[in-house]
CHARMM-style PDB file with segment names, atoms N, HN, CA, C and O in Angstrom:
ATOM      1  N   MET     1     104.557-127.036 -72.374  1.00  0.00      PROA
ATOM      2  CA  MET     1     104.591-128.105 -73.563  1.00  0.00      PROA
ATOM      3  C   MET     1     105.297-127.723 -75.084  1.00  0.00      PROA
ATOM      4  O   MET     1     105.455-126.564 -75.466  1.00  0.00      PROA
ATOM      5  N   LEU     2     105.633-128.767 -75.757  1.00  0.00      PROA
ATOM      6  HN  LEU     2     105.505-129.709 -75.446  1.00  0.00      PROA
ATOM      7  CA  LEU     2     106.445-128.575 -77.070  1.00  0.00      PROA
ATOM      8  C   LEU     2     105.721-127.843 -77.996  1.00  0.00      PROA
ATOM      9  O   LEU     2     106.329-127.172 -78.830  1.00  0.00      PROA
ATOM     10  N   LYS     3     104.353-127.877 -77.967  1.00  0.00      PROA
ATOM     11  HN  LYS     3     103.859-128.422 -77.289  1.00  0.00      PROA
ATOM     12  CA  LYS     3     103.709-127.008 -78.979  1.00  0.00      PROA
ATOM     13  C   LYS     3     103.701-125.574 -78.536  1.00  0.00      PROA
ATOM     14  O   LYS     3     103.618-124.637 -79.329  1.00  0.00      PROA
ATOM     15  N   ASP     4     103.792-125.445 -77.225  1.00  0.00      PROA
ATOM     16  HN  ASP     4     103.859-126.206 -76.581  1.00  0.00      PROA
ATOM     17  CA  ASP     4     103.878-124.040 -77.383  1.00  0.00      PROA
ATOM     18  C   ASP     4     104.880-123.348 -77.734  1.00  0.00      PROA
ATOM     19  O   ASP     4     104.757-122.149 -77.482  1.00  0.00      PROA
ATOM     20  N   TYR     5     105.953-123.698 -78.287  1.00  0.00      PROA
ATOM     21  HN  TYR     5     106.053-124.672 -78.492  1.00  0.00      PROA
ATOM     22  CA  TYR     5     106.980-123.284 -78.597  1.00  0.00      PROA
ATOM     23  C   TYR     5     106.980-123.282 -80.070  1.00  0.00      PROA
ATOM     24  O   TYR     5     107.760-122.416 -80.466  1.00  0.00      PROA
ATOM     25  N   LEU     6     106.345-123.982 -81.143  1.00  0.00      PROA
ATOM     26  HN  LEU     6     105.711-124.685 -80.821  1.00  0.00      PROA
ATOM     27  CA  LEU     6     106.167-124.368 -82.166  1.00  0.00      PROA
ATOM     28  C   LEU     6     105.181-123.743 -83.005  1.00  0.00      PROA
ATOM     29  O   LEU     6     104.025-124.054 -82.718  1.00  0.00      PROA
ATOM     30  N   GLU     7     105.350-122.820 -84.112  1.00  0.00      PROA
ATOM     31  HN  GLU     7     106.289-122.567 -84.344  1.00  0.00      PROA
ATOM     32  CA  GLU     7     104.613-122.639 -85.134  1.00  0.00      PROA
ATOM     33  C   GLU     7     104.088-123.313 -86.238  1.00  0.00      PROA
ATOM     34  O   GLU     7     104.901-123.663 -87.093  1.00  0.00      PROA
ATOM     35  N   GLN     8     102.867-123.580 -86.414  1.00  0.00      PROA
ATOM     36  HN  GLN     8     102.207-123.295 -85.720  1.00  0.00      PROA
ATOM     37  CA  GLN     8     102.775-124.378 -87.633  1.00  0.00      PROA
ATOM     38  C   GLN     8     102.813-123.409 -88.831  1.00  0.00      PROA
ATOM     39  O   GLN     8     102.306-122.291 -88.735  1.00  0.00      PROA
ATOM     40  N   ARG     9     103.567-123.942 -90.243  1.00  0.00      PROA
ATOM     41  HN  ARG     9     103.979-124.850 -90.321  1.00  0.00      PROA
ATOM     42  CA  ARG     9     102.977-123.280 -91.498  1.00  0.00      PROA
ATOM     43  C   ARG     9     102.791-124.139 -92.331  1.00  0.00      PROA
ATOM     44  O   ARG     9     103.450-125.176 -92.399  1.00  0.00      PROA
ATOM     45  N   HSD    10     101.912-123.839 -93.046  1.00  0.00      PROA
ATOM     46  HN  HSD    10     101.376-122.996 -92.991  1.00  0.00      PROA
ATOM     47  CA  HSD    10     101.245-124.816 -94.368  1.00  0.00      PROA
ATOM     48  C   HSD    10     102.020-124.111 -95.356  1.00  0.00      PROA
ATOM     49  O   HSD    10     102.499-122.994 -95.551  1.00  0.00      PROA
ATOM     50  N   ILE    11     101.925-125.391 -95.966  1.00  0.00      PROA
ATOM     51  HN  ILE    11     101.536-126.299 -95.809  1.00  0.00      PROA
ATOM     52  CA  ILE    11     102.645-125.375 -97.585  1.00  0.00      PROA
ATOM     53  C   ILE    11     101.873-126.462 -98.491  1.00  0.00      PROA
ATOM     54  O   ILE    11     101.274-127.387 -97.943  1.00  0.00      PROA
ATOM     55  N   SER    12     101.897-126.358 -99.570  1.00  0.00      PROA
ATOM     56  HN  SER    12     102.383-125.606-100.015  1.00  0.00      PROA
ATOM     57  CA  SER    12     101.382-127.420-100.660  1.00  0.00      PROA
ATOM     58  C   SER    12     102.753-127.658-101.510  1.00  0.00      PROA
ATOM     59  O   SER    12     103.579-126.874-101.977  1.00  0.00      PROA
ATOM     60  N   LEU    13     102.641-129.055-101.509  1.00  0.00      PROA
ATOM     61  HN  LEU    13     101.971-129.692-101.130  1.00  0.00      PROA
ATOM     62  CA  LEU    13     103.600-129.978-102.153  1.00  0.00      PROA
ATOM     63  C   LEU    13     102.878-130.690-103.486  1.00  0.00      PROA
ATOM     64  O   LEU    13     101.675-130.636-103.742  1.00  0.00      PROA
ATOM     65  N   ALA    14     103.739-131.260-104.143  1.00  0.00      PROA
ATOM     66  HN  ALA    14     104.716-131.305-103.936  1.00  0.00      PROA
ATOM     67  CA  ALA    14     103.096-132.019-105.420  1.00  0.00      PROA
ATOM     68  C   ALA    14     102.347-133.259-104.663  1.00  0.00      PROA
ATOM     69  O   ALA    14     101.536-133.946-105.284  1.00  0.00      PROA
ATOM     70  N   SER    15     102.645-133.504-103.347  1.00  0.00      PROA
ATOM     71  HN  SER    15     103.304-132.946-102.842  1.00  0.00      PROA
ATOM     72  CA  SER    15     102.111-134.874-102.829  1.00  0.00      PROA
ATOM     73  C   SER    15     100.940-134.064-102.490  1.00  0.00      PROA
ATOM     74  O   SER    15      99.911-134.739-102.531  1.00  0.00      PROA
ATOM     75  N   GLY    16     100.747-132.776-102.151  1.00  0.00      PROA
ATOM     76  HN  GLY    16     101.582-132.227-102.118  1.00  0.00      PROA
ATOM     77  CA  GLY    16      99.321-132.470-101.292  1.00  0.00      PROA
ATOM     78  C   GLY    16      99.569-131.327-100.508  1.00  0.00      PROA
ATOM     79  O   GLY    16     100.605-130.711-100.761  1.00  0.00      PROA
ATOM     80  N   ARG    17      98.958-130.981 -99.757  1.00  0.00      PROA
ATOM     81  HN  ARG    17      98.117-131.481 -99.551  1.00  0.00      PROA
ATOM     82  CA  ARG    17      99.236-129.641 -98.461  1.00  0.00      PROA
ATOM     83  C   ARG    17      99.797-130.564 -97.371  1.00  0.00      PROA
ATOM     84  O   ARG    17      99.578-131.730 -97.045  1.00  0.00      PROA
ATOM     85  N   SER    18     100.363-129.882 -97.065  1.00  0.00      PROA
ATOM     86  HN  SER    18     100.541-128.934 -97.329  1.00  0.00      PROA
ATOM     87  CA  SER    18     101.329-130.505 -95.719  1.00  0.00      PROA
ATOM     88  C   SER    18     101.405-129.024 -94.974  1.00  0.00      PROA
ATOM     89  O   SER    18     100.865-127.956 -95.263  1.00  0.00      PROA
ATOM     90  N   SER    19     102.556-129.509 -93.587  1.00  0.00      PROA
ATOM     91  HN  SER    19     102.994-130.376 -93.352  1.00  0.00      PROA
ATOM     92  CA  SER    19     102.552-128.262 -92.588  1.00  0.00      PROA
ATOM     93  C   SER    19     103.718-128.781 -91.971  1.00  0.00      PROA
ATOM     94  O   SER    19     103.875-129.987 -91.784  1.00  0.00      PROA
ATOM     95  N   ILE    20     104.742-127.701 -91.570  1.00  0.00      PROA
ATOM     96  HN  ILE    20     104.614-126.721 -91.722  1.00  0.00      PROA
ATOM     97  CA  ILE    20     105.782-127.959 -90.660  1.00  0.00      PROA
ATOM     98  C   ILE    20     105.876-127.034 -89.499  1.00  0.00      PROA
ATOM     99  O   ILE    20     105.558-125.845 -89.480  1.00  0.00      PROA
ATOM    100  N   ALA    21     106.393-127.808 -88.471  1.00  0.00      PROA
ATOM    101  HN  ALA    21     106.652-128.774 -88.487  1.00  0.00      PROA
ATOM    102  CA  ALA    21     106.389-127.133 -87.151  1.00  0.00      PROA
ATOM    103  C   ALA    21     107.578-126.531 -86.934  1.00  0.00      PROA
ATOM    104  O   ALA    21     108.557-127.278 -86.947  1.00  0.00      PROA
ATOM    105  N   LEU    22     107.796-125.118 -86.692  1.00  0.00      PROA
ATOM    106  HN  LEU    22     107.001-124.511 -86.681  1.00  0.00      PROA
ATOM    107  CA  LEU    22     109.330-124.524 -86.441  1.00  0.00      PROA
ATOM    108  C   LEU    22     108.897-124.103 -85.105  1.00  0.00      PROA
ATOM    109  O   LEU    22     107.831-123.916 -84.519  1.00  0.00      PROA
ATOM    110  N   GLU    23     110.410-124.015 -84.810  1.00  0.00      PROA
ATOM    111  HN  GLU    23     111.276-124.167 -85.286  1.00  0.00      PROA
ATOM    112  CA  GLU    23     110.082-123.157 -83.311  1.00  0.00      PROA
ATOM    113  C   GLU    23     110.247-121.518 -83.609  1.00  0.00      PROA
ATOM    114  O   GLU    23     110.694-121.014 -84.639  1.00  0.00      PROA
ATOM    115  N   ARG    24     109.836-120.940 -82.603  1.00  0.00      PROA
ATOM    116  HN  ARG    24     109.473-121.349 -81.766  1.00  0.00      PROA
ATOM    117  CA  ARG    24     109.568-119.401 -83.075  1.00  0.00      PROA
ATOM    118  C   ARG    24     110.451-118.628 -83.788  1.00  0.00      PROA
ATOM    119  O   ARG    24     110.182-117.800 -84.658  1.00  0.00      PROA
ATOM    120  N   GLU    25     111.710-119.009 -83.286  1.00  0.00      PROA
ATOM    121  HN  GLU    25     111.929-119.682 -82.579  1.00  0.00      PROA
ATOM    122  CA  GLU    25     113.271-118.476 -83.798  1.00  0.00      PROA
ATOM    123  C   GLU    25     113.347-118.408 -85.308  1.00  0.00      PROA
ATOM    124  O   GLU    25     113.631-117.527 -86.119  1.00  0.00      PROA
ATOM    125  N   TYR    26     112.955-119.775 -85.376  1.00  0.00      PROA
ATOM    126  HN  TYR    26     112.725-120.491 -84.717  1.00  0.00      PROA
ATOM    127  CA  TYR    26     113.449-120.667 -86.849  1.00  0.00      PROA
ATOM    128  C   TYR    26     112.002-119.944 -88.107  1.00  0.00      PROA
ATOM    129  O   TYR    26     112.166-119.702 -89.303  1.00  0.00      PROA
ATOM    130  N   SER    27     110.745-119.769 -87.324  1.00  0.00      PROA
ATOM    131  HN  SER    27     110.611-119.965 -86.352  1.00  0.00      PROA
ATOM    132  CA  SER    27     109.885-119.074 -87.969  1.00  0.00      PROA
ATOM    133  C   SER    27     110.263-117.346 -88.376  1.00  0.00      PROA
ATOM    134  O   SER    27     110.115-116.978 -89.541  1.00  0.00      PROA
ATOM    135  N   LYS    28     110.543-116.787 -87.761  1.00  0.00      PROA
ATOM    136  HN  LYS    28     110.663-117.087 -86.815  1.00  0.00      PROA
ATOM    137  CA  LYS    28     110.994-115.497 -87.416  1.00  0.00      PROA
ATOM    138  C   LYS    28     112.387-115.581 -88.891  1.00  0.00      PROA
ATOM    139  O   LYS    28     112.350-115.011 -89.981  1.00  0.00      PROA
ATOM    140  N   ALA    29     113.127-116.215 -88.503  1.00  0.00      PROA
ATOM    141  HN  ALA    29     113.157-116.678 -87.618  1.00  0.00      PROA
ATOM    142  CA  ALA    29     114.484-116.104 -89.486  1.00  0.00      PROA
ATOM    143  C   ALA    29     114.000-116.553 -90.676  1.00  0.00      PROA
ATOM    144  O   ALA    29     114.497-116.157 -91.730  1.00  0.00      PROA
ATOM    145  N   LEU    30     113.073-117.345 -90.649  1.00  0.00      PROA
ATOM    146  HN  LEU    30     112.669-117.666 -89.793  1.00  0.00      PROA
ATOM    147  CA  LEU    30     112.490-117.497 -92.475  1.00  0.00      PROA
ATOM    148  C   LEU    30     111.976-116.246 -92.660  1.00  0.00      PROA
ATOM    149  O   LEU    30     112.683-115.487 -93.322  1.00  0.00      PROA
ATOM    150  N   GLU    31     111.009-115.856 -92.281  1.00  0.00      PROA
ATOM    151  HN  GLU    31     110.434-116.473 -91.743  1.00  0.00      PROA
ATOM    152  CA  GLU    31     110.507-114.470 -92.565  1.00  0.00      PROA
ATOM    153  C   GLU    31     111.463-113.537 -92.931  1.00  0.00      PROA
ATOM    154  O   GLU    31     111.401-112.829 -93.936  1.00  0.00      PROA
ATOM    155  N   THR    32     112.334-113.543 -92.118  1.00  0.00      PROA
ATOM    156  HN  THR    32     112.385-114.118 -91.302  1.00  0.00      PROA
ATOM    157  CA  THR    32     113.425-112.193 -92.297  1.00  0.00      PROA
ATOM    158  C   THR    32     114.124-112.402 -93.741  1.00  0.00      PROA
ATOM    159  O   THR    32     114.331-111.501 -94.553  1.00  0.00      PROA
ATOM    160  N   LEU    33     114.505-114.019 -93.930  1.00  0.00      PROA
ATOM    161  HN  LEU    33     114.336-114.752 -93.270  1.00  0.00      PROA
ATOM    162  CA  LEU    33     115.211-114.153 -95.019  1.00  0.00      PROA
ATOM    163  C   LEU    33     114.778-114.075 -96.136  1.00  0.00      PROA
ATOM    164  O   LEU    33     115.522-113.707 -97.045  1.00  0.00      PROA
ATOM    165  N   ALA    34     113.322-114.434 -96.390  1.00  0.00      PROA
ATOM    166  HN  ALA    34     112.717-114.733 -95.652  1.00  0.00      PROA
ATOM    167  CA  ALA    34     112.485-113.695 -97.365  1.00  0.00      PROA
ATOM    168  C   ALA    34     112.615-112.638 -97.310  1.00  0.00      PROA
ATOM    169  O   ALA    34     113.648-112.266 -97.867  1.00  0.00      PROA
ATOM    170  N   TYR    35     111.837-111.616 -96.728  1.00  0.00      PROA
ATOM    171  HN  TYR    35     110.998-111.919 -96.275  1.00  0.00      PROA
ATOM    172  CA  TYR    35     112.167-110.509 -97.068  1.00  0.00      PROA
ATOM    173  C   TYR    35     113.231-109.478 -97.474  1.00  0.00      PROA
ATOM    174  O   TYR    35     113.060-108.433 -98.101  1.00  0.00      PROA
ATOM    175  N   GLU    36     114.698-110.148 -96.837  1.00  0.00      PROA
ATOM    176  HN  GLU    36     114.837-110.997 -96.327  1.00  0.00      PROA
ATOM    177  CA  GLU    36     116.000-109.722 -96.920  1.00  0.00      PROA
ATOM    178  C   GLU    36     116.301-110.222 -98.485  1.00  0.00      PROA
ATOM    179  O   GLU    36     117.377-109.960 -99.023  1.00  0.00      PROA
ATOM    180  N   ASP    37     115.408-110.854 -99.057  1.00  0.00      PROA
ATOM    181  HN  ASP    37     114.534-111.067 -98.620  1.00  0.00      PROA
ATOM    182  CA  ASP    37     115.799-111.615-100.304  1.00  0.00      PROA
ATOM    183  C   ASP    37     114.840-110.668-101.261  1.00  0.00      PROA
ATOM    184  O   ASP    37     114.761-110.942-102.458  1.00  0.00      PROA
ATOM    185  N   GLY    38     114.292-109.825-100.845  1.00  0.00      PROA
ATOM    186  HN  GLY    38     114.355-109.603 -99.872  1.00  0.00      PROA
ATOM    187  CA  GLY    38     112.920-109.323-101.926  1.00  0.00      PROA
ATOM    188  C   GLY    38     111.635-109.909-101.784  1.00  0.00      PROA
ATOM    189  O   GLY    38     110.598-109.278-101.994  1.00  0.00      PROA
ATOM    190  N   TRP    39     111.686-111.468-101.326  1.00  0.00      PROA
ATOM    191  HN  TRP    39     112.528-111.980-101.156  1.00  0.00      PROA
ATOM    192  CA  TRP    39     110.565-111.547-101.132  1.00  0.00      PROA
ATOM    193  C   TRP    39     109.360-111.052-100.532  1.00  0.00      PROA
ATOM    194  O   TRP    39     109.614-110.440 -99.495  1.00  0.00      PROA
ATOM    195  N   HSD    40     107.885-111.108-100.873  1.00  0.00      PROA
ATOM    196  HN  HSD    40     107.679-111.606-101.715  1.00  0.00      PROA
ATOM    197  CA  HSD    40     107.321-110.492-100.014  1.00  0.00      PROA
ATOM    198  C   HSD    40     106.419-111.441 -98.971  1.00  0.00      PROA
ATOM    199  O   HSD    40     105.656-111.008 -98.107  1.00  0.00      PROA
ATOM    200  N   ASN    41     106.697-112.833 -99.267  1.00  0.00      PROA
ATOM    201  HN  ASN    41     107.317-113.185 -99.969  1.00  0.00      PROA
ATOM    202  CA  ASN    41     106.084-114.149 -98.809  1.00  0.00      PROA
ATOM    203  C   ASN    41     107.122-115.078 -98.445  1.00  0.00      PROA
ATOM    204  O   ASN    41     108.082-115.489 -99.097  1.00  0.00      PROA
ATOM    205  N   TRP    42     106.782-115.298 -97.411  1.00  0.00      PROA
ATOM    206  HN  TRP    42     106.002-114.964 -96.882  1.00  0.00      PROA
ATOM    207  CA  TRP    42     107.747-116.647 -96.882  1.00  0.00      PROA
ATOM    208  C   TRP    42     107.540-117.656 -97.703  1.00  0.00      PROA
ATOM    209  O   TRP    42     108.486-118.431 -97.561  1.00  0.00      PROA
ATOM    210  N   ARG    43     106.721-118.093 -98.566  1.00  0.00      PROA
ATOM    211  HN  ARG    43     105.953-117.464 -98.681  1.00  0.00      PROA
ATOM    212  CA  ARG    43     106.336-119.297 -99.178  1.00  0.00      PROA
ATOM    213  C   ARG    43     106.966-119.209-100.461  1.00  0.00      PROA
ATOM    214  O   ARG    43     107.371-120.136-101.163  1.00  0.00      PROA
ATOM    215  N   ASP    44     106.998-117.950-100.682  1.00  0.00      PROA
ATOM    216  HN  ASP    44     106.669-117.197-100.111  1.00  0.00      PROA
ATOM    217  CA  ASP    44     107.698-118.085-102.355  1.00  0.00      PROA
ATOM    218  C   ASP    44     109.023-118.167-102.034  1.00  0.00      PROA
ATOM    219  O   ASP    44     109.724-118.739-102.868  1.00  0.00      PROA
ATOM    220  N   PHE    45     109.638-117.682-100.896  1.00  0.00      PROA
ATOM    221  HN  PHE    45     109.068-117.217-100.218  1.00  0.00      PROA
ATOM    222  CA  PHE    45     111.371-117.976-100.590  1.00  0.00      PROA
ATOM    223  C   PHE    45     111.397-119.117-100.462  1.00  0.00      PROA
ATOM    224  O   PHE    45     112.333-119.674-101.034  1.00  0.00      PROA
ATOM    225  N   PHE    46     110.409-120.012 -99.667  1.00  0.00      PROA
ATOM    226  HN  PHE    46     109.648-119.560 -99.202  1.00  0.00      PROA
ATOM    227  CA  PHE    46     110.605-121.480 -99.198  1.00  0.00      PROA
ATOM    228  C   PHE    46     110.404-122.241-100.733  1.00  0.00      PROA
ATOM    229  O   PHE    46     111.139-123.211-100.916  1.00  0.00      PROA
ATOM    230  N   TYR    47     109.630-121.936-101.651  1.00  0.00      PROA
ATOM    231  HN  TYR    47     109.033-121.148-101.502  1.00  0.00      PROA
ATOM    232  CA  TYR    47     109.550-122.782-103.006  1.00  0.00      PROA
ATOM    233  C   TYR    47     110.634-122.705-103.772  1.00  0.00      PROA
ATOM    234  O   TYR    47     111.136-123.573-104.487  1.00  0.00      PROA
ATOM    235  N   ARG    48     110.997-121.495-103.553  1.00  0.00      PROA
ATOM    236  HN  ARG    48     110.590-120.790-102.972  1.00  0.00      PROA
ATOM    237  CA  ARG    48     112.295-120.912-104.620  1.00  0.00      PROA
ATOM    238  C   ARG    48     113.212-121.477-104.161  1.00  0.00      PROA
ATOM    239  O   ARG    48     113.868-122.133-104.971  1.00  0.00      PROA
ATOM    240  N   ASN    49     113.628-121.487-102.846  1.00  0.00      PROA
ATOM    241  HN  ASN    49     113.095-120.955-102.188  1.00  0.00      PROA
ATOM    242  CA  ASN    49     115.286-121.336-101.888  1.00  0.00      PROA
ATOM    243  C   ASN    49     115.499-122.415-101.281  1.00  0.00      PROA
ATOM    244  O   ASN    49     116.647-122.815-101.088  1.00  0.00      PROA
ATOM    245  N   ILE    50     114.231-123.192-100.801  1.00  0.00      PROA
ATOM    246  HN  ILE    50     113.298-122.867-100.958  1.00  0.00      PROA
ATOM    247  CA  ILE    50     114.591-124.273 -99.508  1.00  0.00      PROA
ATOM    248  C   ILE    50     114.080-125.439-100.151  1.00  0.00      PROA
ATOM    249  O   ILE    50     115.036-126.211-100.212  1.00  0.00      PROA
ATOM    250  N   LEU    51     112.938-126.052-100.735  1.00  0.00      PROA
ATOM    251  HN  LEU    51     112.161-125.424-100.686  1.00  0.00      PROA
ATOM    252  CA  LEU    51     112.524-126.934-101.229  1.00  0.00      PROA
ATOM    253  C   LEU    51     113.222-127.612-102.201  1.00  0.00      PROA
ATOM    254  O   LEU    51     113.547-128.780-101.986  1.00  0.00      PROA
ATOM    255  N   PRO    52     113.536-127.012-103.342  1.00  0.00      PROA
ATOM    256  CA  PRO    52     114.230-127.598-104.430  1.00  0.00      PROA
ATOM    257  C   PRO    52     116.030-128.070-103.545  1.00  0.00      PROA
ATOM    258  O   PRO    52     117.001-128.366-104.242  1.00  0.00      PROA
ATOM    259  N   ASN    53     116.073-128.045-102.527  1.00  0.00      PROA
ATOM    260  HN  ASN    53     115.285-127.804-101.961  1.00  0.00      PROA
ATOM    261  CA  ASN    53     117.427-128.254-102.464  1.00  0.00      PROA
ATOM    262  C   ASN    53     117.349-129.638-101.468  1.00  0.00      PROA
ATOM    263  O   ASN    53     118.367-130.276-101.200  1.00  0.00      PROA
ATOM    264  N   LYS    54     115.996-130.014-100.956  1.00  0.00      PROA
ATOM    265  HN  LYS    54     115.169-129.496-101.173  1.00  0.00      PROA
ATOM    266  CA  LYS    54     115.556-130.960 -99.939  1.00  0.00      PROA
ATOM    267  C   LYS    54     116.150-132.439-100.573  1.00  0.00      PROA
ATOM    268  O   LYS    54     115.734-133.003-101.586  1.00  0.00      PROA
ATOM    269  N   PRO    55     117.347-132.932 -99.587  1.00  0.00      PROA
ATOM    270  CA  PRO    55     117.315-134.433 -99.679  1.00  0.00      PROA
ATOM    271  C   PRO    55     116.579-135.392 -99.293  1.00  0.00      PROA
ATOM    272  O   PRO    55     116.016-135.379 -98.199  1.00  0.00      PROA
ATOM    273  N   GLU    56     116.481-136.385-100.170  1.00  0.00      PROA
ATOM    274  HN  GLU    56     116.939-136.396-101.059  1.00  0.00      PROA
ATOM    275  CA  GLU    56     115.449-137.111 -99.930  1.00  0.00      PROA
ATOM    276  C   GLU    56     115.385-137.917 -98.550  1.00  0.00      PROA
ATOM    277  O   GLU    56     114.314-138.193 -98.011  1.00  0.00      PROA
ATOM    278  N   ASP    57     116.877-138.338 -97.930  1.00  0.00      PROA
ATOM    279  HN  ASP    57     117.747-138.114 -98.368  1.00  0.00      PROA
ATOM    280  CA  ASP    57     116.502-138.928 -96.489  1.00  0.00      PROA
ATOM    281  C   ASP    57     116.689-137.831 -95.564  1.00  0.00      PROA
ATOM    282  O   ASP    57     117.608-137.997 -94.763  1.00  0.00      PROA
ATOM    283  N   MET    58     116.050-136.769 -95.482  1.00  0.00      PROA
ATOM    284  HN  MET    58     115.303-136.634 -96.133  1.00  0.00      PROA
ATOM    285  CA  MET    58     115.904-135.639 -94.630  1.00  0.00      PROA
ATOM    286  C   MET    58     114.455-135.083 -94.376  1.00  0.00      PROA
ATOM    287  O   MET    58     113.903-134.582 -95.355  1.00  0.00      PROA
ATOM    288  N   SER    59     113.852-135.105 -93.329  1.00  0.00      PROA
ATOM    289  HN  SER    59     114.301-135.512 -92.533  1.00  0.00      PROA
ATOM    290  CA  SER    59     112.369-134.335 -93.234  1.00  0.00      PROA
ATOM    291  C   SER    59     112.511-133.171 -93.719  1.00  0.00      PROA
ATOM    292  O   SER    59     113.573-132.550 -93.692  1.00  0.00      PROA
ATOM    293  N   LEU    60     111.316-132.712 -94.274  1.00  0.00      PROA
ATOM    294  HN  LEU    60     110.453-133.216 -94.296  1.00  0.00      PROA
ATOM    295  CA  LEU    60     110.977-131.634 -94.517  1.00  0.00      PROA
ATOM    296  C   LEU    60     111.293-130.069 -93.304  1.00  0.00      PROA
ATOM    297  O   LEU    60     111.625-128.903 -93.520  1.00  0.00      PROA
ATOM    298  N   THR    61     111.024-130.729 -92.258  1.00  0.00      PROA
ATOM    299  HN  THR    61     110.753-131.676 -92.083  1.00  0.00      PROA
ATOM    300  CA  THR    61     111.248-129.616 -91.436  1.00  0.00      PROA
ATOM    301  C   THR    61     112.772-129.313 -91.163  1.00  0.00      PROA
ATOM    302  O   THR    61     113.216-128.172 -91.291  1.00  0.00      PROA
ATOM    303  N   SER    62     113.572-130.409 -90.773  1.00  0.00      PROA
ATOM    304  HN  SER    62     113.211-131.336 -90.669  1.00  0.00      PROA
ATOM    305  CA  SER    62     114.787-130.930 -90.384  1.00  0.00      PROA
ATOM    306  C   SER    62     115.444-129.697 -91.656  1.00  0.00      PROA
ATOM    307  O   SER    62     115.968-128.646 -91.287  1.00  0.00      PROA
ATOM    308  N   ASN    63     115.300-130.053 -93.068  1.00  0.00      PROA
ATOM    309  HN  ASN    63     114.874-130.907 -93.368  1.00  0.00      PROA
ATOM    310  CA  ASN    63     115.807-129.325 -94.174  1.00  0.00      PROA
ATOM    311  C   ASN    63     115.373-127.664 -94.096  1.00  0.00      PROA
ATOM    312  O   ASN    63     116.097-126.772 -94.538  1.00  0.00      PROA
ATOM    313  N   VAL    64     114.308-127.483 -93.572  1.00  0.00      PROA
ATOM    314  HN  VAL    64     113.721-128.208 -93.213  1.00  0.00      PROA
ATOM    315  CA  VAL    64     114.222-126.008 -93.387  1.00  0.00      PROA
ATOM    316  C   VAL    64     115.192-125.488 -92.576  1.00  0.00      PROA
ATOM    317  O   VAL    64     115.784-124.448 -92.864  1.00  0.00      PROA
ATOM    318  N   ARG    65     115.487-126.361 -91.213  1.00  0.00      PROA
ATOM    319  HN  ARG    65     115.007-127.207 -90.979  1.00  0.00      PROA
ATOM    320  CA  ARG    65     116.083-125.861 -90.321  1.00  0.00      PROA
ATOM    321  C   ARG    65     117.454-125.315 -90.693  1.00  0.00      PROA
ATOM    322  O   ARG    65     118.001-124.246 -90.420  1.00  0.00      PROA
ATOM    323  N   ARG    66     117.936-126.626 -91.567  1.00  0.00      PROA
ATOM    324  HN  ARG    66     117.492-127.494 -91.789  1.00  0.00      PROA
ATOM    325  CA  ARG    66     119.454-126.625 -91.667  1.00  0.00      PROA
ATOM    326  C   ARG    66     119.472-125.643 -93.029  1.00  0.00      PROA
ATOM    327  O   ARG    66     120.546-125.089 -93.267  1.00  0.00      PROA
ATOM    328  N   SER    67     118.465-125.420 -93.843  1.00  0.00      PROA
ATOM    329  HN  SER    67     117.593-125.870 -93.650  1.00  0.00      PROA
ATOM    330  CA  SER    67     118.912-124.457 -94.773  1.00  0.00      PROA
ATOM    331  C   SER    67     118.647-123.053 -94.243  1.00  0.00      PROA
ATOM    332  O   SER    67     118.974-122.157 -95.021  1.00  0.00      PROA
ATOM    333  N   ILE    68     118.049-122.626 -92.916  1.00  0.00      PROA
ATOM    334  HN  ILE    68     117.784-123.354 -92.284  1.00  0.00      PROA
ATOM    335  CA  ILE    68     118.124-121.325 -92.391  1.00  0.00      PROA
ATOM    336  C   ILE    68     119.218-121.157 -91.921  1.00  0.00      PROA
ATOM    337  O   ILE    68     119.700-120.029 -92.028  1.00  0.00      PROA
ATOM    338  N   ILE    69     119.922-122.123 -91.297  1.00  0.00      PROA
ATOM    339  HN  ILE    69     119.531-123.039 -91.210  1.00  0.00      PROA
ATOM    340  CA  ILE    69     121.250-122.042 -90.697  1.00  0.00      PROA
ATOM    341  C   ILE    69     122.416-121.658 -91.641  1.00  0.00      PROA
ATOM    342  O   ILE    69     123.398-120.982 -91.337  1.00  0.00      PROA
ATOM    343  N   ALA    70     122.115-122.241 -92.904  1.00  0.00      PROA
ATOM    344  HN  ALA    70     121.317-122.791 -93.151  1.00  0.00      PROA
ATOM    345  CA  ALA    70     123.186-122.451 -94.008  1.00  0.00      PROA
ATOM    346  C   ALA    70     123.155-121.094 -94.488  1.00  0.00      PROA
ATOM    347  O   ALA    70     124.284-120.656 -94.708  1.00  0.00      PROA
ATOM    348  N   PHE    71     122.015-120.126 -94.767  1.00  0.00      PROA
ATOM    349  HN  PHE    71     121.098-120.482 -94.589  1.00  0.00      PROA
ATOM    350  CA  PHE    71     121.638-119.236 -95.272  1.00  0.00      PROA
ATOM    351  C   PHE    71     122.562-117.772 -94.349  1.00  0.00      PROA
ATOM    352  O   PHE    71     123.187-116.796 -94.767  1.00  0.00      PROA
ATOM    353  N   HSD    72     122.258-118.234 -93.096  1.00  0.00      PROA
ATOM    354  HN  HSD    72     121.751-119.026 -92.757  1.00  0.00      PROA
ATOM    355  CA  HSD    72     122.842-117.296 -92.070  1.00  0.00      PROA
ATOM    356  C   HSD    72     124.452-117.197 -92.019  1.00  0.00      PROA
ATOM    357  O   HSD    72     125.179-116.230 -91.795  1.00  0.00      PROA
ATOM    358  N   PHE    73     124.759-118.607 -92.322  1.00  0.00      PROA
ATOM    359  HN  PHE    73     124.168-119.393 -92.505  1.00  0.00      PROA
ATOM    360  CA  PHE    73     126.351-118.462 -92.243  1.00  0.00      PROA
ATOM    361  C   PHE    73     127.119-118.330 -93.612  1.00  0.00      PROA
ATOM    362  O   PHE    73     128.338-118.361 -93.778  1.00  0.00      PROA
ATOM    363  N   PHE    74     126.303-118.203 -94.388  1.00  0.00      PROA
ATOM    364  HN  PHE    74     125.312-118.178 -94.253  1.00  0.00      PROA
ATOM    365  CA  PHE    74     126.986-118.069 -95.548  1.00  0.00      PROA
ATOM    366  C   PHE    74     126.752-116.568 -96.319  1.00  0.00      PROA
ATOM    367  O   PHE    74     127.092-116.405 -97.491  1.00  0.00      PROA
ATOM    368  N   GLU    75     126.069-115.403 -95.429  1.00  0.00      PROA
ATOM    369  HN  GLU    75     125.793-115.536 -94.477  1.00  0.00      PROA
ATOM    370  CA  GLU    75     125.923-114.457 -96.139  1.00  0.00      PROA
ATOM    371  C   GLU    75     127.069-113.435 -95.800  1.00  0.00      PROA
ATOM    372  OT1 GLU    75     127.140-112.365 -96.404  1.00  0.00      PROA
TER     373      GLU     75
END
């Protein structure tokens, strides 16, 4: 099943609590990016580097995936 490949990440948004479901590879990449950037928590990295750049016409999960890929290509 698809849910066997996804990891839920819980976050707080201005509109309330939410969650994103990421494949394990993206979850690990998010944690690695945060750690390499000096953050001790992936949420801090997320709120500082990913959430502010989210386009209005893109889902949050898609934006997270796109951002992770972009960070890897621009390093």
